[in-house]
Wavefront OBJ file of the C-alpha trace (Angstrom):
o trace
v -0.048 0.090 -0.132
v -0.955 0.436 -1.051
v 19.689 26.993 16.456
v 19.951 26.644 19.206
v 18.833 30.159 19.633
v 19.948 32.657 22.527
v 19.079 31.695 26.115
v 18.731 35.421 28.127
v 19.352 35.791 31.611
v 15.894 35.815 32.649
v 14.305 39.647 33.653
v 14.134 39.878 37.483
v 9.959 40.782 37.101
v 9.776 36.798 35.858
v 11.690 35.558 38.505
v 10.620 37.322 41.735
v 6.785 36.842 42.933
v 5.394 39.841 43.155
v 4.216 41.588 46.734
v 0.732 39.889 46.135
v 1.691 37.083 43.557
v -1.973 35.393 43.465
v -3.370 38.543 42.612
v -1.599 38.007 39.078
v -2.360 34.232 38.769
v -5.242 33.042 36.648
v -7.340 29.900 38.908
v -6.758 26.273 37.505
v -9.706 24.648 36.386
v -10.450 21.058 37.328
v -9.309 19.746 34.737
v -6.012 21.629 34.306
v -2.686 19.633 35.137
v -2.117 18.608 38.666
v 1.520 20.112 38.623
v 2.111 18.624 42.227
v 1.215 15.217 40.777
v 3.243 15.372 37.879
v 1.026 12.666 36.386
v -0.776 14.830 33.532
v -3.220 14.865 31.276
v -1.336 15.586 27.623
v -4.374 18.043 26.663
v -3.431 20.928 28.957
v 0.048 21.397 27.542
v -0.590 20.939 23.868
v 1.793 20.895 21.401
v 1.940 21.398 17.559
v 1.875 18.449 15.688
v 6.108 18.033 14.694
v 6.695 21.501 14.985
v 9.483 22.604 16.898
v 9.239 26.440 16.513
v 5.330 27.673 16.162
v 4.922 29.389 12.525
v 3.073 32.719 14.007
v 7.028 34.246 15.289
v 5.080 37.704 15.490
v 2.503 36.919 17.717
v 4.995 35.897 20.760
v 8.074 37.167 21.528
v 8.717 34.292 23.068
v 9.083 32.604 19.612
v 12.726 32.248 17.805
v 13.940 31.688 14.119
v 15.483 27.581 14.689
v 18.412 29.161 12.420
v 19.256 31.495 14.855
v 22.798 31.569 16.293
v 23.869 29.363 19.297
v 25.125 31.760 22.642
v 25.980 30.239 25.517
v 23.350 30.514 28.605
v 24.659 32.386 31.906
v 26.488 29.445 34.040
v 27.272 31.562 36.790
v 23.502 32.725 37.009
v 22.395 29.549 37.156
v 25.018 28.414 39.257
v 23.406 30.441 42.149
v 20.287 29.087 41.644
v 20.915 26.004 41.743
v 23.481 26.579 45.197
v 20.445 28.661 46.949
v 18.165 25.655 46.041
v 20.534 22.814 47.578
v 21.566 24.833 50.939
v 17.968 25.648 51.632
v 16.964 22.152 50.503
v 19.023 20.463 52.658
v 18.914 22.531 56.027
v 14.953 21.708 55.570
v 16.013 17.796 54.967
v 18.171 18.009 58.247
v 15.867 19.631 60.407
v 13.323 16.852 59.625
v 15.940 14.140 59.945
v 16.563 15.543 63.440
v 12.718 15.526 64.086
v 12.329 11.984 62.990
v 15.459 10.601 65.495
v 14.140 12.024 68.136
v 10.183 11.131 68.059
v 11.414 7.290 65.965
v 12.258 4.149 67.117
v 9.035 2.602 68.374
v 8.214 -0.914 67.169
v 6.113 -1.488 63.978
v 4.516 -4.338 62.262
v 4.580 -4.294 58.698
v 2.198 -6.639 57.181
v 3.203 -8.093 53.994
v 0.862 -9.618 50.966
v 1.282 -12.628 52.209
v 0.061 -11.988 55.412
v 3.429 -12.409 56.863
v 4.512 -9.705 59.441
v 8.052 -7.966 59.526
v 9.006 -5.635 62.490
v 10.447 -2.530 61.808
v 11.072 1.120 63.278
v 8.643 4.146 63.308
v 10.286 7.185 61.437
v 13.020 4.715 60.852
v 12.691 1.821 58.357
v 11.999 2.275 55.101
v 10.373 -0.291 52.744
v 13.734 -1.012 51.092
v 15.162 -2.626 54.873
v 11.994 -4.279 55.178
v 12.537 -5.388 51.390
v 16.112 -6.686 52.610
v 14.637 -8.775 55.032
v 13.268 -11.107 52.816
v 15.556 -11.455 49.795
v 18.549 -8.798 48.789
v 17.275 -9.435 45.407
v 13.802 -8.274 46.230
v 15.044 -5.327 48.177
v 17.677 -3.958 44.785
v 14.951 -4.752 42.602
v 11.745 -3.086 43.932
v 11.342 0.551 42.114
v 8.580 1.549 44.759
v 6.252 0.721 47.463
v 2.765 1.138 48.686
v 1.805 1.728 52.272
v -1.476 1.440 53.400
v -2.518 1.682 49.594
v -0.600 5.025 48.986
v 2.556 4.555 47.008
v 5.619 5.578 48.854
v 9.420 6.323 48.159
v 11.586 3.035 48.934
v 13.639 5.332 51.081
v 10.988 7.047 52.548
v 10.817 6.170 56.527
v 7.343 4.221 57.549
v 5.165 5.984 59.586
v 3.248 3.424 61.850
v 2.079 -0.453 61.255
v 1.263 -0.622 57.748
v 0.439 -2.667 55.170
v 3.475 -2.943 52.005
v 3.473 -3.992 48.688
v 6.422 -3.999 46.690
v 6.385 -2.737 42.609
v 9.424 -3.973 40.242
v 9.450 -2.066 36.372
v 6.824 -4.614 35.137
v 4.022 -3.199 37.162
v 2.171 -0.525 36.104
v 3.040 1.475 39.191
v 6.830 0.372 38.592
v 6.648 1.778 35.624
v 5.282 4.701 35.650
v 7.332 5.864 38.453
v 10.262 4.852 36.402
v 9.007 7.362 33.844
v 8.151 9.853 36.107
v 11.439 9.756 37.526
v 13.167 9.434 34.376
v 11.296 13.151 33.504
v 13.010 14.777 36.495
v 16.663 13.259 34.862
v 15.729 14.632 32.086
v 14.590 18.314 33.421
v 18.110 18.349 35.212
v 19.633 17.790 31.881
v 17.418 20.466 30.280
v 18.162 22.703 32.720
v 21.846 22.361 33.037
v 22.144 22.443 28.847
v 20.357 25.357 28.841
v 19.401 27.370 31.655
v 15.339 26.809 31.166
v 12.426 27.383 33.560
v 11.251 24.393 34.321
v 7.406 23.714 34.423
v 6.040 20.303 34.345
v 7.319 16.983 33.696
v 4.925 13.994 33.956
v 5.053 10.771 32.399
v 2.724 10.522 29.906
v -1.129 9.469 30.071
v -0.846 6.652 26.933
v 1.175 4.363 29.060
v 4.986 4.643 27.587
v 7.381 8.058 28.613
v 7.214 11.321 29.712
v 7.900 14.428 28.635
v 9.285 17.809 30.714
v 7.756 21.600 29.648
v 10.234 24.063 29.906
v 10.419 28.403 29.503
v 13.379 28.870 27.099
v 13.142 32.357 26.270
v 13.334 32.637 22.818
v 15.118 28.855 22.181
v 13.453 26.505 19.634
v 14.364 23.118 20.327
v 14.828 20.373 17.281
v 16.475 16.644 17.170
v 19.411 18.409 16.529
v 19.871 19.083 20.373
v 18.974 15.628 21.455
v 22.460 14.528 21.847
v 23.499 16.877 24.581
v 20.753 16.383 26.289
v 20.981 12.618 26.216
v 24.770 13.240 27.539
v 23.826 15.378 29.703
v 21.065 12.479 31.156
v 23.652 9.857 30.768
v 25.796 11.458 33.249
v 23.142 12.097 35.589
v 22.579 8.432 35.859
v 25.855 7.422 36.334
v 26.321 9.714 39.001
v 23.431 7.595 40.719
v 22.141 10.533 42.578
v 19.027 9.682 45.219
v 15.873 11.258 44.791
v 15.422 12.703 48.487
v 12.138 13.771 49.562
v 11.162 17.075 52.171
v 7.570 18.281 52.814
v 7.702 22.119 53.047
v 5.733 24.784 54.165
v 3.914 27.043 51.786
v 6.223 30.052 52.230
v 9.296 27.685 52.183
v 7.874 26.569 48.474
v 7.825 30.148 47.220
v 11.183 31.407 48.852
v 12.893 27.550 47.139
v 11.363 28.337 43.700
v 11.526 32.539 44.283
v 12.935 32.323 40.582
v 10.609 30.847 38.836
v 6.941 31.917 38.268
v 5.762 29.031 36.581
v 6.130 27.083 39.925
v 4.957 30.106 42.141
v 1.881 29.861 40.352
v 1.658 26.333 40.863
v 1.785 26.815 44.519
v -0.089 29.797 45.164
v -2.931 27.902 43.777
v -2.734 24.798 45.631
v -4.993 23.792 48.241
v -4.279 25.626 51.521
v -4.330 21.997 53.438
v -2.544 20.329 50.958
v 1.200 19.224 52.051
v 3.770 20.533 49.109
v 6.537 17.928 48.636
v 10.023 18.912 47.027
v 12.269 16.310 45.153
v 15.949 16.404 44.640
v 18.233 14.362 42.437
v 21.865 15.891 41.918
v 21.127 19.289 41.645
v 18.076 19.524 40.323
v 15.206 20.247 43.040
v 11.793 20.645 41.671
v 8.111 21.148 43.069
v 6.699 17.469 42.951
v 4.400 14.989 45.183
v 6.437 12.144 43.657
v 7.132 9.213 44.796
v 10.443 8.104 43.272
v 12.794 5.473 42.042
v 15.605 4.760 44.765
v 18.444 6.630 42.569
v 18.993 7.682 39.018
v 21.415 4.602 38.193
v 17.820 2.426 37.586
v 17.508 4.456 34.273
v 20.346 2.265 32.121
v 18.659 2.992 28.982
v 17.176 6.885 27.794
v 16.823 8.850 25.007
v 14.886 11.788 23.739
v 11.712 11.277 20.775
v 10.734 14.424 19.928
v 10.226 18.367 20.628
v 6.873 20.244 20.317
v 5.996 23.683 20.925
v 3.477 23.890 23.864
v 1.535 26.804 25.496
v 1.543 26.919 29.494
v -1.611 25.445 31.287
v -2.614 24.884 27.479
v -4.123 27.848 26.694
v -2.673 30.180 23.576
v -2.696 33.791 25.515
v 0.028 32.337 28.119
v 3.659 31.716 27.481
v 5.209 29.509 24.922
v 6.890 26.960 26.167
v 8.997 23.592 24.592
v 8.126 20.107 25.503
v 10.651 17.232 24.899
v 9.460 13.812 25.297
v 11.677 10.810 26.014
v 11.659 7.338 26.805
v 13.553 4.826 29.160
v 13.855 1.511 30.065
v 15.591 -0.578 32.701
v 18.375 -1.676 30.040
v 19.485 -1.172 26.317
v 17.623 -4.176 24.757
v 14.050 -2.847 25.772
v 14.895 0.630 24.907
v 15.912 -0.981 21.109
v 12.684 -3.164 20.984
v 10.751 0.256 21.431
v 12.199 1.742 19.178
v 11.638 -0.531 16.669
v 8.387 -0.668 17.350
v 8.111 3.125 17.595
v 9.374 2.858 13.811
v 6.976 0.644 12.969
v 4.074 2.229 14.681
v 4.944 5.490 12.268
v 4.750 3.473 9.522
v 1.376 2.933 10.275
v 0.301 6.084 11.587
v -3.636 6.583 11.022
v -3.607 9.967 9.322
v -0.920 8.653 6.852
v -2.726 5.375 6.084
v -6.374 7.707 5.844
v -5.018 9.581 3.205
v -3.415 7.270 1.239
v -6.446 4.938 1.318
v -9.069 8.291 0.862
v -10.824 8.157 4.050
v -11.070 11.079 5.843
v -9.079 14.436 5.800
v -8.684 17.816 7.652
v -9.293 21.516 6.191
v -8.039 24.593 8.132
v -11.221 26.302 7.933
v -12.507 23.845 10.418
v -10.023 22.725 12.848
v -10.504 19.169 14.648
v -13.619 18.311 13.021
v -12.621 16.058 10.273
v -14.096 15.111 6.735
v -15.101 11.374 5.993
v -14.586 10.618 2.212
v -17.079 8.145 0.894
v -14.978 5.112 1.866
v -14.062 6.451 5.424
v -18.028 6.978 5.827
v -18.521 3.576 4.813
v -16.152 2.492 8.121
v -17.752 4.785 10.401
v -21.428 3.704 9.487
v -20.351 0.179 9.808
v -18.730 0.573 13.062
v -22.118 2.406 14.340
v -24.408 -0.472 12.821
v -22.153 -2.902 14.509
v -23.275 -1.571 17.659
v -26.711 -0.957 16.895
v -27.312 -4.335 15.875
v -25.935 -5.474 19.454
v -28.325 -2.448 21.341
v -31.029 -4.178 19.539
v -30.142 -7.696 21.207
v -29.227 -6.638 24.466
v -32.094 -4.115 25.291
v -31.400 -1.134 24.575
v -33.115 1.935 23.399
v -31.818 4.353 20.916
v -32.849 7.915 21.233
v -32.118 11.423 20.116
v -31.088 14.206 21.931
v -30.265 17.921 21.115
v -26.988 19.528 20.367
v -27.646 22.274 22.274
v -28.972 23.463 25.780
v -29.439 26.524 27.676
v -26.589 27.145 30.423
v -29.266 26.111 33.153
v -28.574 22.408 32.172
v -24.907 22.424 32.571
v -25.465 24.543 35.888
v -27.421 21.839 37.289
v -25.427 19.336 36.148
v -22.080 20.704 37.551
v -20.457 20.889 34.364
v -20.756 25.111 33.992
v -18.487 25.048 37.133
v -16.156 22.213 36.317
v -15.472 21.947 32.395
v -17.033 25.379 31.049
v -13.303 26.060 29.331
v -13.921 23.069 27.382
v -17.464 23.948 26.050
v -18.394 25.854 23.071
v -20.450 28.364 24.647
v -22.203 31.219 22.788
v -25.483 33.596 23.342
v -28.794 33.413 22.058
v -31.387 36.044 22.746
v -29.267 37.190 25.470
v -29.527 33.826 27.108
v -26.526 31.829 27.066
v -26.149 28.435 25.505
v -23.369 25.256 24.947
v -23.020 22.569 22.390
v -22.639 19.654 24.387
v -20.036 17.657 25.322
v -21.632 14.510 26.291
v -24.830 13.020 26.580
v -25.659 11.929 30.221
v -27.334 15.490 31.453
v -30.088 15.009 28.255
v -30.666 11.957 29.229
v -31.252 12.591 32.878
v -33.675 15.150 31.390
v -35.208 12.390 29.242
v -35.620 10.310 32.359
v -37.508 12.986 34.244
v -39.753 13.843 31.547
v -42.381 11.554 33.270
v -43.202 9.623 36.254
v -41.327 6.404 36.290
v -41.691 3.197 37.703
v -39.607 0.293 38.989
v -41.103 -1.874 36.365
v -39.547 0.173 34.000
v -35.899 -0.357 35.191
v -33.281 -1.150 33.681
v -33.958 1.900 31.442
v -30.729 1.776 28.789
v -30.669 5.032 26.593
v -28.551 5.027 23.869
v -27.466 7.942 22.127
v -25.079 8.618 18.908
v -25.582 12.449 19.284
v -22.795 14.505 17.747
v -20.434 15.855 20.627
v -18.250 19.104 20.934
v -15.552 19.949 23.199
v -13.261 22.937 23.073
v -9.675 21.151 22.777
v -6.650 23.680 23.066
v -5.503 23.561 19.232
v -2.169 22.166 19.758
v -3.609 19.300 21.276
v -5.840 17.908 18.426
v -3.947 14.864 17.190
v -5.655 13.419 13.955
v -8.684 11.664 14.575
v -7.637 10.343 18.272
v -7.698 14.092 19.579
v -10.827 16.302 17.906
v -13.240 18.779 18.498
v -15.938 17.202 17.035
v -16.643 13.346 17.438
v -19.597 11.178 18.297
v -19.927 8.049 21.038
v -21.189 4.916 21.167
v -22.752 6.180 24.274
v -25.478 4.752 26.346
v -26.738 5.466 30.220
v -28.357 3.028 32.052
v -30.695 4.046 35.168
v -31.311 0.753 37.439
v -31.893 0.229 40.912
v -28.911 -0.404 43.868
v -30.365 -4.104 43.308
v -29.913 -4.412 39.586
v -26.064 -3.076 39.333
v -24.159 -6.123 39.139
v -26.461 -8.009 36.657
v -26.335 -4.757 34.079
v -22.655 -4.404 34.832
v -22.033 -7.849 33.974
v -23.902 -7.572 30.557
v -21.881 -4.432 29.991
v -18.918 -6.818 30.460
v -19.737 -9.288 28.283
v -20.980 -6.493 25.628
v -17.228 -5.480 25.679
v -15.562 -8.768 25.523
v -17.536 -9.491 22.488
v -16.975 -6.491 20.611
v -13.169 -6.444 21.099
v -13.299 -10.466 20.433
v -14.415 -9.103 17.028
v -11.500 -6.399 17.054
v -8.998 -8.882 18.061
v -7.752 -6.848 20.762
v -7.104 -8.071 24.307
v -7.668 -6.036 26.783
v -7.007 -5.608 31.028
v -9.462 -4.315 33.875
v -9.073 -2.557 36.763
v -11.647 -1.597 39.292
v -10.987 2.097 41.024
v -12.976 2.448 44.442
v -14.298 5.286 46.850
v -11.622 7.713 46.700
v -11.184 10.324 49.801
v -13.485 12.886 48.524
v -16.841 11.693 47.673
v -20.456 12.559 47.151
v -23.171 9.841 48.690
v -23.228 7.617 52.015
v -20.474 4.759 52.716
v -23.217 2.302 52.865
v -24.374 2.805 49.156
v -20.466 2.971 48.321
v -19.365 -0.419 49.756
v -22.712 -1.937 48.000
v -21.862 -0.746 44.732
v -17.996 -1.702 44.839
v -19.284 -5.039 46.458
v -21.495 -5.345 43.265
v -18.349 -4.308 40.713
v -16.431 -6.829 42.652
v -18.749 -9.731 42.270
v -19.160 -8.478 38.132
v -15.400 -9.025 38.014
v -14.835 -12.300 39.702
v -18.003 -13.924 37.218
v -16.776 -12.486 34.567
v -13.689 -14.607 34.364
v -10.757 -12.460 33.607
v -8.004 -11.268 35.656
v -8.782 -7.755 36.961
v -6.874 -5.623 39.637
v -7.671 -2.974 41.908
v -6.994 0.623 42.086
v -7.875 1.526 45.822
v -9.146 5.518 45.884
v -8.779 6.052 42.394
v -12.449 6.190 41.683
v -14.409 9.816 40.381
v -16.047 11.313 43.469
v -19.321 10.579 42.543
v -18.772 6.834 41.820
v -16.321 3.690 41.683
v -15.661 2.712 37.951
v -13.992 -0.088 36.260
v -11.339 1.091 33.758
v -11.024 -0.984 30.545
v -7.487 -0.592 28.800
v -7.035 -2.259 25.252
v -3.698 -3.543 23.584
v -3.257 -3.355 19.491
v -1.320 -5.833 17.161
v 1.374 -3.152 18.400
v 0.639 -4.247 22.116
v 0.163 -0.489 22.404
v -2.168 0.324 25.178
v -5.654 2.728 24.895
v -8.802 3.199 27.009
v -11.773 3.259 25.045
v -14.303 1.233 26.926
v -15.840 2.917 29.673
v -18.062 1.804 32.514
v -18.886 3.889 35.415
v -21.647 4.588 38.292
v -22.825 7.664 38.815
v -24.480 9.035 42.311
v -24.204 12.480 41.271
v -26.535 13.156 38.735
v -29.180 11.335 39.547
v -29.091 13.572 42.876
v -28.692 17.098 41.013
v -31.178 16.241 38.669
v -33.440 15.005 41.911
v -34.432 11.600 39.426
v -36.911 9.181 41.188
v -38.590 6.078 40.318
v -41.841 4.793 42.252
v -40.594 1.798 44.145
v -42.792 -1.775 44.746
v -43.941 0.223 47.388
v -46.168 2.876 45.644
v -46.189 5.358 48.343
v -42.222 5.314 47.979
v -39.994 7.137 45.667
v -36.452 5.809 45.315
v -33.603 7.363 43.183
v -31.771 5.366 40.679
v -28.322 4.273 40.084
v -26.859 5.760 36.578
v -24.190 3.402 35.248
v -22.195 5.490 32.194
v -20.743 3.262 29.485
v -19.590 2.727 26.100
v -18.032 0.194 24.166
v -16.174 1.844 21.172
v -15.911 5.026 22.875
v -15.573 7.832 20.038
v -16.246 6.371 16.852
v -13.553 8.550 15.415
v -10.723 7.522 18.011
v -11.364 4.001 17.840
v -11.641 4.122 13.566
v -8.102 5.447 14.252
v -6.939 2.654 16.478
v -8.568 -0.091 14.281
v -6.890 1.299 11.168
v -3.151 1.144 12.852
v -4.028 -2.136 14.674
v -4.911 -4.071 11.491
v -2.010 -1.973 9.587
v -4.552 -0.290 6.670
v -5.743 -4.257 5.817
v -9.615 -4.290 6.710
v -11.511 -7.071 7.182
v -14.065 -8.031 5.312
v -17.061 -7.099 6.961
v -15.493 -3.312 8.029
v -13.728 -3.154 4.577
v -14.729 -0.204 2.380
v -13.548 -1.931 -0.527
v -15.354 -5.313 -0.372
v -14.409 -6.220 -4.441
v -13.716 -4.894 -7.313
v -14.170 -6.123 -10.917
v -11.100 -5.623 -13.193
v -12.235 -6.162 -16.817
v -9.046 -7.334 -18.742
v -10.369 -5.049 -22.200
v -12.524 -2.261 -22.800
v -14.853 -5.335 -24.559
v -15.354 -6.791 -20.964
v -16.079 -3.707 -19.491
v -20.391 -3.751 -20.210
v -19.835 -7.222 -18.266
v -17.892 -6.200 -15.638
v -20.321 -2.822 -15.151
v -23.544 -5.134 -14.728
v -21.570 -7.747 -12.551
v -20.586 -5.054 -9.961
v -25.076 -3.875 -10.274
v -25.398 -7.334 -9.268
v -22.909 -7.580 -6.238
v -24.081 -4.283 -5.306
v -27.823 -5.090 -4.984
v -26.428 -8.033 -2.807
v -25.051 -5.471 -0.293
v -21.299 -5.369 -0.555
v -19.068 -1.937 -1.773
v -17.806 -3.289 -5.410
v -16.075 -0.938 -7.542
v -15.025 -1.314 -11.150
v -11.797 -0.341 -12.891
v -12.548 0.700 -16.405
v -9.174 2.279 -16.966
v -7.046 1.481 -19.730
v -4.320 0.017 -17.835
v -3.194 -3.746 -18.272
v -4.687 -6.140 -16.167
v -1.404 -7.237 -13.990
v -1.289 -3.552 -13.232
v -5.084 -2.964 -12.326
v -4.512 -5.914 -9.886
v -1.461 -4.776 -8.659
v -3.336 -1.457 -7.962
v -5.902 -3.078 -6.092
v -3.780 -4.827 -4.158
v -2.243 -1.700 -2.978
v -5.853 0.016 -2.115
v -6.541 -3.207 -0.382
v -9.461 -4.643 -1.989
v -10.407 -8.140 -0.452
v -11.510 -9.762 -3.689
v -10.413 -8.827 -7.080
v -12.533 -9.940 -9.692
v -11.307 -10.972 -13.147
v -13.417 -10.842 -16.087
v -12.565 -11.095 -19.872
v -14.526 -11.619 -23.363
v -14.637 -15.214 -23.086
v -15.822 -14.780 -19.294
v -18.523 -12.083 -20.552
v -19.658 -14.388 -22.859
v -20.764 -17.765 -20.458
v -20.864 -15.778 -17.307
v -17.923 -16.723 -15.702
v -15.614 -15.201 -13.859
v -11.671 -15.762 -12.235
v -11.581 -14.237 -8.401
v -8.703 -12.986 -6.893
v -8.384 -13.030 -2.815
v -6.164 -10.494 -1.293
v -3.329 -13.354 -0.895
v -2.177 -15.296 -3.871
v -5.074 -17.764 -4.646
v -7.190 -17.468 -7.687
v -10.497 -18.926 -7.956
v -12.640 -19.712 -10.648
v -16.586 -19.362 -10.800
v -18.941 -20.833 -13.370
v -22.075 -18.917 -12.442
v -22.476 -15.493 -10.769
v -25.020 -16.622 -8.073
v -22.125 -18.628 -6.552
v -20.073 -15.510 -5.780
v -22.744 -13.956 -3.782
v -23.657 -17.177 -1.928
v -20.243 -17.340 -1.027
v -19.876 -13.514 0.017
v -23.108 -14.254 2.176
v -21.876 -17.125 3.545
v -18.069 -15.454 4.501
v -19.776 -12.749 6.238
v -20.745 -14.073 9.330
v -17.415 -15.878 9.525
v -15.538 -12.568 8.806
v -15.870 -11.223 12.347
v -13.653 -14.175 13.894
v -11.084 -13.325 11.314
v -7.990 -11.679 12.372
v -6.895 -8.771 10.830
v -4.010 -10.172 8.417
v -5.684 -13.602 8.299
v -5.985 -13.761 4.422
v -4.933 -17.228 4.173
v -7.963 -17.955 6.817
v -9.938 -15.688 4.362
v -8.303 -18.047 1.089
v -9.789 -21.396 3.361
v -13.475 -20.183 3.932
v -13.969 -19.402 0.126
v -12.160 -22.621 -0.815
v -14.718 -24.532 1.008
v -17.553 -22.831 -0.257
v -15.900 -23.217 -4.080
v -16.119 -27.278 -3.337
v -19.415 -27.081 -1.998
v -20.512 -25.128 -5.072
l 1 2
l 3 4 5 6 7 8 9 10 11 12 13 14 15 16 17 18 19 20 21 22 23 24 25 26 27 28 29 30 31 32 33 34 35 36 37 38 39 40 41 42 43 44 45 46 47 48 49 50 51 52 53 54 55 56 57 58 59 60 61 62 63 64 65 66 67 68 69 70 71 72 73 74 75 76 77 78 79 80 81 82 83 84 85 86 87 88 89 90 91 92 93 94 95 96 97 98 99 100 101 102 103 104 105 106 107 108 109 110 111 112 113 114 115 116 117 118 119 120 121 122 123 124 125 126 127 128 129 130 131 132 133 134 135 136 137 138 139 140 141 142 143 144 145 146 147 148 149 150 151 152 153 154 155 156 157 158 159 160 161 162 163 164 165 166 167 168 169 170 171 172 173 174 175 176 177 178 179 180 181 182 183 184 185 186 187 188 189 190 191 192 193 194 195 196 197 198 199 200 201 202 203 204 205 206 207 208 209 210 211 212 213 214 215 216 217 218 219 220 221 222 223 224 225 226 227 228 229 230 231 232 233 234 235 236 237 238 239 240 241 242 243 244 245 246 247 248 249 250 251 252 253 254 255 256 257 258 259 260 261 262 263 264 265 266 267 268 269 270 271 272 273 274 275 276 277 278 279 280 281 282 283 284 285 286 287 288 289 290 291 292 293 294 295 296 297 298 299 300 301 302 303 304 305 306 307 308 309 310 311 312 313 314 315 316 317 318 319 320 321 322 323 324 325 326 327 328 329 330 331 332 333 334 335 336 337 338 339 340 341 342 343 344 345 346 347 348 349 350 351 352 353 354 355 356 357 358 359 360 361 362 363 364 365 366 367 368 369 370 371 372 373 374 375 376 377 378 379 380 381 382 383 384 385 386 387 388 389 390 391 392 393 394 395 396 397 398 399 400 401 402 403 404 405 406 407 408 409 410 411 412 413 414 415 416 417 418 419 420 421 422 423 424 425 426 427 428 429 430 431 432 433 434 435 436 437 438 439 440 441 442 443 444 445 446 447 448 449 450 451 452 453 454 455 456 457 458 459 460 461 462 463 464 465 466 467 468 469 470 471 472 473 474 475 476 477 478 479 480 481 482 483 484 485 486 487 488 489 490 491 492 493 494 495 496 497 498 499 500 501 502 503 504 505 506 507 508 509 510 511 512 513 514 515 516 517 518 519 520 521 522 523 524 525 526 527 528 529 530 531 532 533 534 535 536 537 538 539 540 541 542 543 544 545 546 547 548 549 550 551 552 553 554 555 556 557 558 559 560 561 562 563 564 565 566 567 568 569 570 571 572 573 574 575 576 577 578 579 580 581 582 583 584 585 586 587 588 589 590 591 592 593 594 595 596 597 598 599 600 601 602 603 604 605 606 607 608 609 610 611 612 613 614 615 616 617 618 619 620 621 622 623 624 625 626 627 628 629 630 631 632 633 634 635 636 637 638 639 640 641 642 643 644 645 646 647 648 649 650 651 652 653 654 655 656 657 658 659 660 661 662 663 664 665 666 667 668 669 670 671 672 673 674 675 676 677 678 679 680 681 682 683 684 685 686 687 688 689 690 691 692 693 694 695 696 697 698 699 700 701 702 703 704 705 706 707 708 709 710 711 712 713 714 715 716 717 718 719 720 721 722 723 724 725 726 727 728 729 730 731 732 733 734 735 736 737 738 739 740 741 742 743 744 745 746 747 748 749 750 751 752 753 754 755 756 757 758 759 760 761 762 763
């Protein structure tokens, strides 16, 4: 198929906080990056795709010409800031060590996952010490621990009796911590090399790697800078710098980072009761909630992947930053394997394949809203129809709801307070309206538009309505990050006693769909967080129902303590494609909040009593656009027959057989299949080659002889030809193969050939 630019010494006005810093700062929305957590959603520091220097240089004095002359940073100034931070850090650390020694020493019990109990000393013993009591290998391989359900540094003292789990790199907890710590190593390298102001450095939410955003004045980073960055990072690794942690007061934090206006902004916006933590590795002192790996030497292999532009807080009117992405592993072998996989993934980027197959395109006059061409629309509709068929079989009622609502609706739902900046809002007749970013509030109105009875429950409402979300332009990424999209969105209103059965039904739906697509997937149960809505008893019942459903489902699952949404527990479903990449598409979320906000109720069996339903949010595909992109890359552009937009093409050998080819096309089209005709004057071998490159599943070859006696040769996308004596044999064959096609793997052309071979013999 188919410059480094000048690094200016920062103005003092940017380095020192104003007397009243808070008056100069804008509030963070609930969806902004949690800079203390570092593990942040990528959308809030958007990148411009593969652009190292923003195109519109006139609009921002921070943006530079990538061909500008290299000028050294002010090393003396950088050294003075670094030395000041280290001295202040060490003085606070020394005070905290003395305090721990004063109050510590009491014996504590540490319970391991297998039930064994080890003894330690309060405020003195660390998870590493406990691991050493088991085996040296366990201690040296453990990157991070979990103490009483919270992630904990291996060298952080234990504060009392506790439970303890240990995680190596081959766990999600271990990998995320490893990449988060690698981001700090990258930040150290960037600060030492370019004297930049560090902003945030999380591990990526997509599952592999990390990045660091920083302000460089008028510097535009590109790949030519990667080697020097990598060497500085490797130097930090070789020095085996320990990751050290301290807790600081708000005033201490402001003094530590007085020269960094970005960190000052983060600190000033933290809640008053928030524990502020600072980490150090070598010369880097950074604001971060952690936790981290024991020291930098665990990162045996590290490299930079790409550089791009970004905006502070994801807002165009804020400072222009540079983002550097990186990847790291405990050994060179795994790094090489990842880079090989990355190169393979680039070949199958859905944007490239989509253009080659004429599926979709995007236009500058409507950024983030994609145009689906006829072939792309065929796939889009097939995916929607696939779900609709299942809806009919599984008891869902499809509904249609408005695209825009008065903002009063979003005030009731809570979106006006927490999500408004991500909505498209406008005024009509002096009233504020918003395009819907999700369907759930509209479905609440639909439930509430008349009196409901327990006999109607569960009520399953499904909606393919168009959704709009105001993503920052720099965050838009192909079909995976868009402004206009559709979801196979459904909401189930049920009684508490029905939760388990409904969740089980959704899980079975997910399994069926993902088996058809050829995905493997994993499940995680996220439970009640510290801040939650509703009664503990209700949460316990809901979590118990989810646990029971997961156990009966028969697949392995993990638990994420305290990671549920404040309005209900959820099951996270992550899928893995053919390249072993991880995506989250399906959702399964319990909601106690919206039914309460909309005052929803139904008449109970005791007719005099009204009860509040439980709401279950669920999607199988998620965004249809995003699923189409994932499938395109998963199948590497080779669509299975049932999804294919090019199921067959008729190739006449000469102009004389064209009328017969067109007649054959009409017959197949009437039978319900997508079929084209190549009526160009190219030779037949060229026609077949072009059809193969275009990924047609079947190529039907006809000449004068075939036209005269009603026969044809059929070529599959493999190297096998079959001869059909009558047109109806072909149509029967297509009808027979279609029910089997869901079970065929994306590239199983050979398997498809054998299905055809059986059909041919029977006919």
